[in-house]
PDB file of N, CA, C and O in Angstrom:
ATOM      1  N   MET A   1     -30.377   8.638  28.656  1.00  0.00           N
ATOM      2  CA  MET A   1     -30.838   9.173  27.424  1.00  0.00           C
ATOM      3  C   MET A   1     -32.063   8.319  27.023  1.00  0.00           C
ATOM      4  O   MET A   1     -32.059   7.098  27.183  1.00  0.00           O
ATOM      5  N   ASP A   2     -33.102   8.986  26.503  1.00  0.00           N
ATOM      6  CA  ASP A   2     -34.383   8.318  26.102  1.00  0.00           C
ATOM      7  C   ASP A   2     -34.222   7.770  24.699  1.00  0.00           C
ATOM      8  O   ASP A   2     -33.877   8.525  23.791  1.00  0.00           O
ATOM      9  N   LYS A   3     -34.463   6.459  24.484  1.00  0.00           N
ATOM     10  CA  LYS A   3     -34.379   5.860  23.212  1.00  0.00           C
ATOM     11  C   LYS A   3     -35.656   6.096  22.325  1.00  0.00           C
ATOM     12  O   LYS A   3     -36.795   6.078  22.789  1.00  0.00           O
ATOM     13  N   THR A   4     -35.377   6.301  21.101  1.00  0.00           N
ATOM     14  CA  THR A   4     -36.525   6.516  20.153  1.00  0.00           C
ATOM     15  C   THR A   4     -36.434   5.530  18.954  1.00  0.00           C
ATOM     16  O   THR A   4     -35.379   4.955  18.685  1.00  0.00           O
ATOM     17  N   VAL A   5     -37.507   5.369  18.291  1.00  0.00           N
ATOM     18  CA  VAL A   5     -37.528   4.509  17.067  1.00  0.00           C
ATOM     19  C   VAL A   5     -38.353   5.311  16.028  1.00  0.00           C
ATOM     20  O   VAL A   5     -39.409   5.849  16.364  1.00  0.00           O
ATOM     21  N   THR A   6     -37.880   5.386  14.798  1.00  0.00           N
ATOM     22  CA  THR A   6     -38.579   6.108  13.728  1.00  0.00           C
ATOM     23  C   THR A   6     -39.087   5.082  12.716  1.00  0.00           C
ATOM     24  O   THR A   6     -38.331   4.282  12.165  1.00  0.00           O
ATOM     25  N   PHE A   7     -40.395   5.139  12.498  1.00  0.00           N
ATOM     26  CA  PHE A   7     -41.097   4.315  11.495  1.00  0.00           C
ATOM     27  C   PHE A   7     -41.280   5.121  10.255  1.00  0.00           C
ATOM     28  O   PHE A   7     -41.628   6.299  10.343  1.00  0.00           O
ATOM     29  N   SER A   8     -41.064   4.551   9.103  1.00  0.00           N
ATOM     30  CA  SER A   8     -41.241   5.215   7.845  1.00  0.00           C
ATOM     31  C   SER A   8     -41.639   4.239   6.767  1.00  0.00           C
ATOM     32  O   SER A   8     -41.181   3.096   6.760  1.00  0.00           O
ATOM     33  N   PHE A   9     -42.521   4.692   5.819  1.00  0.00           N
ATOM     34  CA  PHE A   9     -42.815   3.818   4.686  1.00  0.00           C
ATOM     35  C   PHE A   9     -43.190   4.779   3.511  1.00  0.00           C
ATOM     36  O   PHE A   9     -43.619   5.916   3.707  1.00  0.00           O
ATOM     37  N   ARG A  10     -42.998   4.245   2.308  1.00  0.00           N
ATOM     38  CA  ARG A  10     -43.316   4.992   1.066  1.00  0.00           C
ATOM     39  C   ARG A  10     -43.796   3.874   0.153  1.00  0.00           C
ATOM     40  O   ARG A  10     -43.383   2.719   0.258  1.00  0.00           O
ATOM     41  N   SER A  11     -44.716   4.284  -0.774  1.00  0.00           N
ATOM     42  CA  SER A  11     -45.256   3.397  -1.750  1.00  0.00           C
ATOM     43  C   SER A  11     -44.757   3.753  -3.110  1.00  0.00           C
ATOM     44  O   SER A  11     -44.900   4.908  -3.510  1.00  0.00           O
ATOM     45  N   SER A  12     -44.202   2.877  -3.824  1.00  0.00           N
ATOM     46  CA  SER A  12     -43.811   3.129  -5.261  1.00  0.00           C
ATOM     47  C   SER A  12     -44.996   2.885  -6.206  1.00  0.00           C
ATOM     48  O   SER A  12     -44.928   3.193  -7.396  1.00  0.00           O
ATOM     49  N   SER A  13     -46.053   2.342  -5.672  1.00  0.00           N
ATOM     50  CA  SER A  13     -47.201   2.057  -6.529  1.00  0.00           C
ATOM     51  C   SER A  13     -48.277   3.183  -6.406  1.00  0.00           C
ATOM     52  O   SER A  13     -48.996   3.456  -7.368  1.00  0.00           O
ATOM     53  N   PHE A  14     -48.374   3.814  -5.248  1.00  0.00           N
ATOM     54  CA  PHE A  14     -49.372   4.855  -5.059  1.00  0.00           C
ATOM     55  C   PHE A  14     -48.671   6.217  -4.737  1.00  0.00           C
ATOM     56  O   PHE A  14     -47.934   6.333  -3.758  1.00  0.00           O
ATOM     57  N   GLU A  15     -48.914   7.161  -5.537  1.00  0.00           N
ATOM     58  CA  GLU A  15     -48.299   8.427  -5.404  1.00  0.00           C
ATOM     59  C   GLU A  15     -48.750   9.100  -4.103  1.00  0.00           C
ATOM     60  O   GLU A  15     -49.910   9.008  -3.704  1.00  0.00           O
ATOM     61  N   ALA A  16     -47.820   9.761  -3.473  1.00  0.00           N
ATOM     62  CA  ALA A  16     -48.011  10.516  -2.241  1.00  0.00           C
ATOM     63  C   ALA A  16     -48.538   9.679  -1.098  1.00  0.00           C
ATOM     64  O   ALA A  16     -49.243  10.187  -0.226  1.00  0.00           O
ATOM     65  N   THR A  17     -48.185   8.332  -1.094  1.00  0.00           N
ATOM     66  CA  THR A  17     -48.566   7.497   0.024  1.00  0.00           C
ATOM     67  C   THR A  17     -47.256   7.153   0.797  1.00  0.00           C
ATOM     68  O   THR A  17     -46.338   6.518   0.279  1.00  0.00           O
ATOM     69  N   GLY A  18     -47.243   7.610   2.040  1.00  0.00           N
ATOM     70  CA  GLY A  18     -46.154   7.384   2.884  1.00  0.00           C
ATOM     71  C   GLY A  18     -46.286   8.160   4.181  1.00  0.00           C
ATOM     72  O   GLY A  18     -47.124   9.055   4.290  1.00  0.00           O
ATOM     73  N   ALA A  19     -45.505   7.840   5.113  1.00  0.00           N
ATOM     74  CA  ALA A  19     -45.495   8.488   6.441  1.00  0.00           C
ATOM     75  C   ALA A  19     -44.179   8.212   7.101  1.00  0.00           C
ATOM     76  O   ALA A  19     -43.467   7.255   6.797  1.00  0.00           O
ATOM     77  N   THR A  20     -43.883   9.129   8.047  1.00  0.00           N
ATOM     78  CA  THR A  20     -42.721   8.970   8.980  1.00  0.00           C
ATOM     79  C   THR A  20     -43.123   9.513  10.356  1.00  0.00           C
ATOM     80  O   THR A  20     -43.684  10.602  10.474  1.00  0.00           O
ATOM     81  N   GLU A  21     -42.829   8.748  11.356  1.00  0.00           N
ATOM     82  CA  GLU A  21     -43.230   9.179  12.712  1.00  0.00           C
ATOM     83  C   GLU A  21     -42.165   8.571  13.688  1.00  0.00           C
ATOM     84  O   GLU A  21     -41.714   7.439  13.518  1.00  0.00           O
ATOM     85  N   THR A  22     -41.807   9.350  14.671  1.00  0.00           N
ATOM     86  CA  THR A  22     -40.796   8.967  15.704  1.00  0.00           C
ATOM     87  C   THR A  22     -41.492   8.802  17.047  1.00  0.00           C
ATOM     88  O   THR A  22     -42.280   9.649  17.467  1.00  0.00           O
ATOM     89  N   PHE A  23     -41.191   7.717  17.694  1.00  0.00           N
ATOM     90  CA  PHE A  23     -41.776   7.447  19.023  1.00  0.00           C
ATOM     91  C   PHE A  23     -40.667   7.216  19.980  1.00  0.00           C
ATOM     92  O   PHE A  23     -39.602   6.715  19.619  1.00  0.00           O
ATOM     93  N   HIS A  24     -40.933   7.608  21.298  1.00  0.00           N
ATOM     94  CA  HIS A  24     -40.092   7.214  22.395  1.00  0.00           C
ATOM     95  C   HIS A  24     -40.427   5.776  22.739  1.00  0.00           C
ATOM     96  O   HIS A  24     -41.562   5.342  22.546  1.00  0.00           O
ATOM     97  N   PHE A  25     -39.448   5.027  23.250  1.00  0.00           N
ATOM     98  CA  PHE A  25     -39.674   3.636  23.594  1.00  0.00           C
ATOM     99  C   PHE A  25     -40.789   3.543  24.638  1.00  0.00           C
ATOM    100  O   PHE A  25     -41.612   2.629  24.591  1.00  0.00           O
ATOM    101  N   LYS A  26     -40.813   4.478  25.566  1.00  0.00           N
ATOM    102  CA  LYS A  26     -41.843   4.490  26.659  1.00  0.00           C
ATOM    103  C   LYS A  26     -43.266   4.581  26.010  1.00  0.00           C
ATOM    104  O   LYS A  26     -44.195   3.908  26.458  1.00  0.00           O
ATOM    105  N   GLU A  27     -43.409   5.381  25.004  1.00  0.00           N
ATOM    106  CA  GLU A  27     -44.731   5.538  24.349  1.00  0.00           C
ATOM    107  C   GLU A  27     -45.236   4.199  23.781  1.00  0.00           C
ATOM    108  O   GLU A  27     -46.441   3.948  23.749  1.00  0.00           O
ATOM    109  N   LEU A  28     -44.348   3.388  23.356  1.00  0.00           N
ATOM    110  CA  LEU A  28     -44.637   2.078  22.720  1.00  0.00           C
ATOM    111  C   LEU A  28     -44.661   0.957  23.758  1.00  0.00           C
ATOM    112  O   LEU A  28     -44.948  -0.189  23.411  1.00  0.00           O
ATOM    113  N   GLY A  29     -44.381   1.245  24.956  1.00  0.00           N
ATOM    114  CA  GLY A  29     -44.304   0.249  26.014  1.00  0.00           C
ATOM    115  C   GLY A  29     -43.089  -0.624  25.867  1.00  0.00           C
ATOM    116  O   GLY A  29     -43.140  -1.778  26.292  1.00  0.00           O
ATOM    117  N   LEU A  30     -42.018  -0.169  25.307  1.00  0.00           N
ATOM    118  CA  LEU A  30     -40.879  -0.971  25.138  1.00  0.00           C
ATOM    119  C   LEU A  30     -39.772  -0.709  26.267  1.00  0.00           C
ATOM    120  O   LEU A  30     -39.542   0.437  26.653  1.00  0.00           O
ATOM    121  N   ASP A  31     -39.172  -1.705  26.723  1.00  0.00           N
ATOM    122  CA  ASP A  31     -38.106  -1.598  27.703  1.00  0.00           C
ATOM    123  C   ASP A  31     -36.769  -1.523  27.033  1.00  0.00           C
ATOM    124  O   ASP A  31     -36.347  -2.460  26.355  1.00  0.00           O
ATOM    125  N   GLY A  32     -36.098  -0.406  27.219  1.00  0.00           N
ATOM    126  CA  GLY A  32     -34.782  -0.212  26.554  1.00  0.00           C
ATOM    127  C   GLY A  32     -33.726  -1.226  26.957  1.00  0.00           C
ATOM    128  O   GLY A  32     -32.676  -1.324  26.321  1.00  0.00           O
ATOM    129  N   ASP A  33     -34.010  -1.996  28.037  1.00  0.00           N
ATOM    130  CA  ASP A  33     -32.999  -2.985  28.508  1.00  0.00           C
ATOM    131  C   ASP A  33     -33.274  -4.395  27.955  1.00  0.00           C
ATOM    132  O   ASP A  33     -32.588  -5.350  28.319  1.00  0.00           O
ATOM    133  N   MET A  34     -34.336  -4.526  27.026  1.00  0.00           N
ATOM    134  CA  MET A  34     -34.637  -5.809  26.450  1.00  0.00           C
ATOM    135  C   MET A  34     -33.483  -6.329  25.688  1.00  0.00           C
ATOM    136  O   MET A  34     -32.630  -5.548  25.266  1.00  0.00           O
ATOM    137  N   ASP A  35     -33.403  -7.630  25.483  1.00  0.00           N
ATOM    138  CA  ASP A  35     -32.338  -8.223  24.674  1.00  0.00           C
ATOM    139  C   ASP A  35     -32.665  -7.814  23.187  1.00  0.00           C
ATOM    140  O   ASP A  35     -33.831  -7.651  22.828  1.00  0.00           O
ATOM    141  N   ASP A  36     -31.651  -7.664  22.381  1.00  0.00           N
ATOM    142  CA  ASP A  36     -31.795  -7.071  21.054  1.00  0.00           C
ATOM    143  C   ASP A  36     -32.741  -7.875  20.168  1.00  0.00           C
ATOM    144  O   ASP A  36     -33.540  -7.294  19.433  1.00  0.00           O
ATOM    145  N   GLU A  37     -32.662  -9.159  20.225  1.00  0.00           N
ATOM    146  CA  GLU A  37     -33.579  -9.986  19.377  1.00  0.00           C
ATOM    147  C   GLU A  37     -35.045  -9.823  19.823  1.00  0.00           C
ATOM    148  O   GLU A  37     -35.921  -9.725  18.963  1.00  0.00           O
ATOM    149  N   ALA A  38     -35.331  -9.793  21.076  1.00  0.00           N
ATOM    150  CA  ALA A  38     -36.650  -9.638  21.531  1.00  0.00           C
ATOM    151  C   ALA A  38     -37.149  -8.228  21.164  1.00  0.00           C
ATOM    152  O   ALA A  38     -38.312  -8.061  20.798  1.00  0.00           O
ATOM    153  N   MET A  39     -36.300  -7.251  21.258  1.00  0.00           N
ATOM    154  CA  MET A  39     -36.659  -5.842  20.932  1.00  0.00           C
ATOM    155  C   MET A  39     -36.996  -5.751  19.459  1.00  0.00           C
ATOM    156  O   MET A  39     -37.971  -5.094  19.094  1.00  0.00           O
ATOM    157  N   LYS A  40     -36.203  -6.402  18.587  1.00  0.00           N
ATOM    158  CA  LYS A  40     -36.392  -6.392  17.121  1.00  0.00           C
ATOM    159  C   LYS A  40     -37.827  -6.972  16.836  1.00  0.00           C
ATOM    160  O   LYS A  40     -38.588  -6.378  16.072  1.00  0.00           O
ATOM    161  N   ILE A  41     -38.172  -8.105  17.444  1.00  0.00           N
ATOM    162  CA  ILE A  41     -39.379  -8.707  17.258  1.00  0.00           C
ATOM    163  C   ILE A  41     -40.580  -7.826  17.682  1.00  0.00           C
ATOM    164  O   ILE A  41     -41.567  -7.734  16.953  1.00  0.00           O
ATOM    165  N   GLN A  42     -40.486  -7.183  18.862  1.00  0.00           N
ATOM    166  CA  GLN A  42     -41.515  -6.328  19.267  1.00  0.00           C
ATOM    167  C   GLN A  42     -41.669  -5.072  18.408  1.00  0.00           C
ATOM    168  O   GLN A  42     -42.783  -4.636  18.119  1.00  0.00           O
ATOM    169  N   ILE A  43     -40.531  -4.499  18.004  1.00  0.00           N
ATOM    170  CA  ILE A  43     -40.577  -3.313  17.150  1.00  0.00           C
ATOM    171  C   ILE A  43     -41.215  -3.705  15.771  1.00  0.00           C
ATOM    172  O   ILE A  43     -41.989  -2.928  15.212  1.00  0.00           O
ATOM    173  N   ASP A  44     -40.895  -4.871  15.253  1.00  0.00           N
ATOM    174  CA  ASP A  44     -41.504  -5.260  13.992  1.00  0.00           C
ATOM    175  C   ASP A  44     -42.996  -5.402  14.075  1.00  0.00           C
ATOM    176  O   ASP A  44     -43.707  -4.988  13.159  1.00  0.00           O
ATOM    177  N   LYS A  45     -43.509  -5.998  15.186  1.00  0.00           N
ATOM    178  CA  LYS A  45     -44.924  -6.123  15.387  1.00  0.00           C
ATOM    179  C   LYS A  45     -45.550  -4.742  15.480  1.00  0.00           C
ATOM    180  O   LYS A  45     -46.573  -4.494  14.842  1.00  0.00           O
ATOM    181  N   ILE A  46     -44.965  -3.831  16.261  1.00  0.00           N
ATOM    182  CA  ILE A  46     -45.518  -2.510  16.394  1.00  0.00           C
ATOM    183  C   ILE A  46     -45.462  -1.754  15.039  1.00  0.00           C
ATOM    184  O   ILE A  46     -46.391  -1.015  14.712  1.00  0.00           O
ATOM    185  N   PHE A  47     -44.426  -1.928  14.291  1.00  0.00           N
ATOM    186  CA  PHE A  47     -44.327  -1.295  13.010  1.00  0.00           C
ATOM    187  C   PHE A  47     -45.407  -1.717  11.994  1.00  0.00           C
ATOM    188  O   PHE A  47     -45.984  -0.913  11.263  1.00  0.00           O
ATOM    189  N   GLN A  48     -45.635  -3.055  12.010  1.00  0.00           N
ATOM    190  CA  GLN A  48     -46.651  -3.595  11.091  1.00  0.00           C
ATOM    191  C   GLN A  48     -48.068  -3.010  11.500  1.00  0.00           C
ATOM    192  O   GLN A  48     -48.835  -2.611  10.624  1.00  0.00           O
ATOM    193  N   ALA A  49     -48.381  -2.970  12.756  1.00  0.00           N
ATOM    194  CA  ALA A  49     -49.641  -2.383  13.198  1.00  0.00           C
ATOM    195  C   ALA A  49     -49.745  -0.883  12.831  1.00  0.00           C
ATOM    196  O   ALA A  49     -50.802  -0.387  12.443  1.00  0.00           O
ATOM    197  N   TRP A  50     -48.669  -0.232  12.964  1.00  0.00           N
ATOM    198  CA  TRP A  50     -48.543   1.228  12.591  1.00  0.00           C
ATOM    199  C   TRP A  50     -48.841   1.429  11.105  1.00  0.00           C
ATOM    200  O   TRP A  50     -49.630   2.302  10.744  1.00  0.00           O
ATOM    201  N   VAL A  51     -48.226   0.641  10.258  1.00  0.00           N
ATOM    202  CA  VAL A  51     -48.413   0.711   8.836  1.00  0.00           C
ATOM    203  C   VAL A  51     -49.903   0.425   8.464  1.00  0.00           C
ATOM    204  O   VAL A  51     -50.506   1.158   7.680  1.00  0.00           O
ATOM    205  N   ARG A  52     -50.440  -0.600   9.017  1.00  0.00           N
ATOM    206  CA  ARG A  52     -51.884  -0.995   8.802  1.00  0.00           C
ATOM    207  C   ARG A  52     -52.785   0.173   9.178  1.00  0.00           C
ATOM    208  O   ARG A  52     -53.725   0.505   8.455  1.00  0.00           O
ATOM    209  N   ASP A  53     -52.476   0.819  10.368  1.00  0.00           N
ATOM    210  CA  ASP A  53     -53.336   1.910  10.792  1.00  0.00           C
ATOM    211  C   ASP A  53     -53.209   3.147   9.795  1.00  0.00           C
ATOM    212  O   ASP A  53     -54.188   3.809   9.449  1.00  0.00           O
ATOM    213  N   LYS A  54     -51.931   3.389   9.376  1.00  0.00           N
ATOM    214  CA  LYS A  54     -51.750   4.591   8.505  1.00  0.00           C
ATOM    215  C   LYS A  54     -52.395   4.344   7.139  1.00  0.00           C
ATOM    216  O   LYS A  54     -52.868   5.288   6.507  1.00  0.00           O
ATOM    217  N   LEU A  55     -52.422   3.081   6.671  1.00  0.00           N
ATOM    218  CA  LEU A  55     -53.038   2.835   5.337  1.00  0.00           C
ATOM    219  C   LEU A  55     -54.556   2.478   5.466  1.00  0.00           C
ATOM    220  O   LEU A  55     -55.265   2.331   4.471  1.00  0.00           O
ATOM    221  N   ASN A  56     -55.001   2.350   6.706  1.00  0.00           N
ATOM    222  CA  ASN A  56     -56.385   2.008   7.026  1.00  0.00           C
ATOM    223  C   ASN A  56     -56.791   0.750   6.247  1.00  0.00           C
ATOM    224  O   ASN A  56     -57.773   0.724   5.505  1.00  0.00           O
ATOM    225  N   ILE A  57     -55.930  -0.348   6.474  1.00  0.00           N
ATOM    226  CA  ILE A  57     -56.254  -1.630   5.796  1.00  0.00           C
ATOM    227  C   ILE A  57     -56.412  -2.722   6.905  1.00  0.00           C
ATOM    228  O   ILE A  57     -55.952  -2.608   8.041  1.00  0.00           O
ATOM    229  N   SER A  58     -57.088  -3.745   6.457  1.00  0.00           N
ATOM    230  CA  SER A  58     -57.193  -4.872   7.292  1.00  0.00           C
ATOM    231  C   SER A  58     -56.960  -6.097   6.320  1.00  0.00           C
ATOM    232  O   SER A  58     -57.125  -5.990   5.105  1.00  0.00           O
ATOM    233  N   PHE A  59     -56.596  -7.179   6.890  1.00  0.00           N
ATOM    234  CA  PHE A  59     -56.317  -8.349   6.090  1.00  0.00           C
ATOM    235  C   PHE A  59     -56.506  -9.628   6.906  1.00  0.00           C
ATOM    236  O   PHE A  59     -56.563  -9.580   8.135  1.00  0.00           O
ATOM    237  N   SER A  60     -56.602 -10.761   6.229  1.00  0.00           N
ATOM    238  CA  SER A  60     -56.637 -11.996   6.941  1.00  0.00           C
ATOM    239  C   SER A  60     -55.903 -13.044   6.055  1.00  0.00           C
ATOM    240  O   SER A  60     -55.767 -12.902   4.839  1.00  0.00           O
ATOM    241  N   ILE A  61     -55.479 -14.020   6.707  1.00  0.00           N
ATOM    242  CA  ILE A  61     -54.816 -15.198   6.081  1.00  0.00           C
ATOM    243  C   ILE A  61     -55.656 -16.456   6.495  1.00  0.00           C
ATOM    244  O   ILE A  61     -55.932 -16.711   7.667  1.00  0.00           O
ATOM    245  N   VAL A  62     -56.014 -17.177   5.477  1.00  0.00           N
ATOM    246  CA  VAL A  62     -56.775 -18.396   5.780  1.00  0.00           C
ATOM    247  C   VAL A  62     -56.030 -19.534   5.169  1.00  0.00           C
ATOM    248  O   VAL A  62     -55.707 -19.531   3.981  1.00  0.00           O
ATOM    249  N   ILE A  63     -55.738 -20.586   6.061  1.00  0.00           N
ATOM    250  CA  ILE A  63     -55.033 -21.737   5.606  1.00  0.00           C
ATOM    251  C   ILE A  63     -56.027 -22.861   5.721  1.00  0.00           C
ATOM    252  O   ILE A  63     -56.556 -23.110   6.804  1.00  0.00           O
ATOM    253  N   ASP A  64     -56.293 -23.550   4.624  1.00  0.00           N
ATOM    254  CA  ASP A  64     -57.267 -24.605   4.590  1.00  0.00           C
ATOM    255  C   ASP A  64     -56.574 -25.906   4.206  1.00  0.00           C
ATOM    256  O   ASP A  64     -55.633 -25.913   3.413  1.00  0.00           O
ATOM    257  N   GLU A  65     -57.046 -26.990   4.772  1.00  0.00           N
ATOM    258  CA  GLU A  65     -56.409 -28.307   4.499  1.00  0.00           C
ATOM    259  C   GLU A  65     -57.568 -29.259   4.025  1.00  0.00           C
ATOM    260  O   GLU A  65     -58.615 -29.397   4.659  1.00  0.00           O
ATOM    261  N   ASP A  66     -57.288 -29.873   2.897  1.00  0.00           N
ATOM    262  CA  ASP A  66     -58.221 -30.922   2.441  1.00  0.00           C
ATOM    263  C   ASP A  66     -58.103 -32.144   3.258  1.00  0.00           C
ATOM    264  O   ASP A  66     -56.981 -32.521   3.597  1.00  0.00           O
ATOM    265  N   GLU A  67     -59.164 -32.801   3.608  1.00  0.00           N
ATOM    266  CA  GLU A  67     -59.151 -33.997   4.407  1.00  0.00           C
ATOM    267  C   GLU A  67     -59.196 -35.227   3.598  1.00  0.00           C
ATOM    268  O   GLU A  67     -59.190 -36.328   4.149  1.00  0.00           O
TER     269      GLU A  67
END
């Protein structure tokens, strides 16, 4: 049986902002035999990229240290 993952998000701040999409593991380059923790990490990374793409946003984090 082919494994799938469904990504979904909704915004409570912006009306009509949300999406849902289902992918086969193969589409995402995921190996269904990965250990559960490794799979969760990979799926989380893919999900974050999917949300950024859907919202068409970019961001950066800058950490500065005084010398």
